[in-house]
C-alpha positions in Angstrom: 232.9 182.1 85.1 236.4 180.6 84.8 238.4 181.5 87.9 241.7 181.9 85.9 240.0 184.2 83.3 238.5 186.3 86.1 241.9 186.5 87.8 243.5 187.7 84.6 240.8 190.3 84.1 241.3 191.6 87.7 245.1 191.8 87.1 244.5 193.7 83.9 242.0 196.0 85.6 244.5 196.8 88.4 247.3 197.4 86.0 245.1 199.7 83.9 244.0 201.6 87.0 247.6 202.0 88.2 248.8 203.2 84.8 245.9 205.6 84.5 246.7 207.0 88.0 250.3 207.5 87.1 249.4 209.2 83.8 246.9 211.5 85.6 249.6 212.4 88.2 252.0 213.2 85.4 249.4 215.3 83.6 248.6 217.3 86.8 252.4 217.8 87.4 253.0 219.0 83.9 250.1 221.5 84.0 251.2 222.7 87.5 254.8 223.1 86.3 253.6 225.2 83.3 251.5 227.4 85.5 254.2 227.9 88.1 256.8 228.7 85.4 254.5 231.1 83.7 253.7 232.8 87.0 257.3 233.1 87.9 258.2 234.7 84.6 255.4 237.3 85.0 256.3 238.1 88.6 259.2 240.6 88.6 258.9 241.0 92.4 259.9 237.4 93.2 263.6 237.2 93.8 265.8 235.1 91.4 266.8 232.9 94.3 263.2 231.9 94.9 262.7 231.1 91.2 265.8 228.9 91.2 264.5 227.1 94.4 261.1 226.5 92.8 262.7 225.1 89.6 264.9 222.8 91.7 261.9 221.7 93.7 259.9 220.8 90.6 262.8 218.9 89.2 263.2 216.9 92.4 259.5 216.1 92.3 259.7 215.0 88.6 262.8 212.8 89.3 261.0 211.2 92.3 257.9 210.5 90.1 260.1 209.0 87.3 261.9 206.8 89.8 258.7 205.7 91.4 257.2 204.9 88.0 260.2 203.0 86.9 260.3 201.0 90.2 256.6 200.2 90.0 256.8 198.9 86.4 259.8 196.7 87.4 257.8 195.3 90.3 254.8 194.6 88.0 257.2 192.7 85.7 258.6 190.7 88.6 255.1 189.9 89.8 254.1 188.7 86.3 257.3 186.7 86.0 256.8 185.1 89.5 253.2 183.9 88.8 253.6 183.0 85.1 255.3 179.6 85.8 252.6 178.8 88.3 249.8 179.6 85.9 251.4 177.6 83.1 252.0 174.6 85.4 248.3 174.8 86.6 247.1 175.0 83.0 249.2 171.9 82.0 248.1 170.0 85.1 244.4 170.8 84.4 244.7 169.8 80.8 246.3 166.5 81.9 243.5 165.8 84.4 240.9 166.5 81.8 242.5 164.1 79.3 242.5 161.4 82.0 238.9 162.0 82.8 237.9 161.8 79.1 239.9 158.6 78.7 
């Protein structure tokens, strides 16, 4: 199998796995948030201060997740940009070598 094609497939697989993991994490967070909010609303014995604290905690978690996701996507873009010129140069170099061999 072509090494370049295999490398691209691996990169694609890793990106898909990472995106799926982030999406799963977001899904779990959203579900947990709904359950916690529902429980807080149905629990009159929990002080209002505690409810505010839980809301703040969930908002901090969500902001952290959003920041992490944004930063991770930026790093993937930087990674792709850093290796794209190398891949293109290798492709041009290989095609020139093949032309020379055929000639």
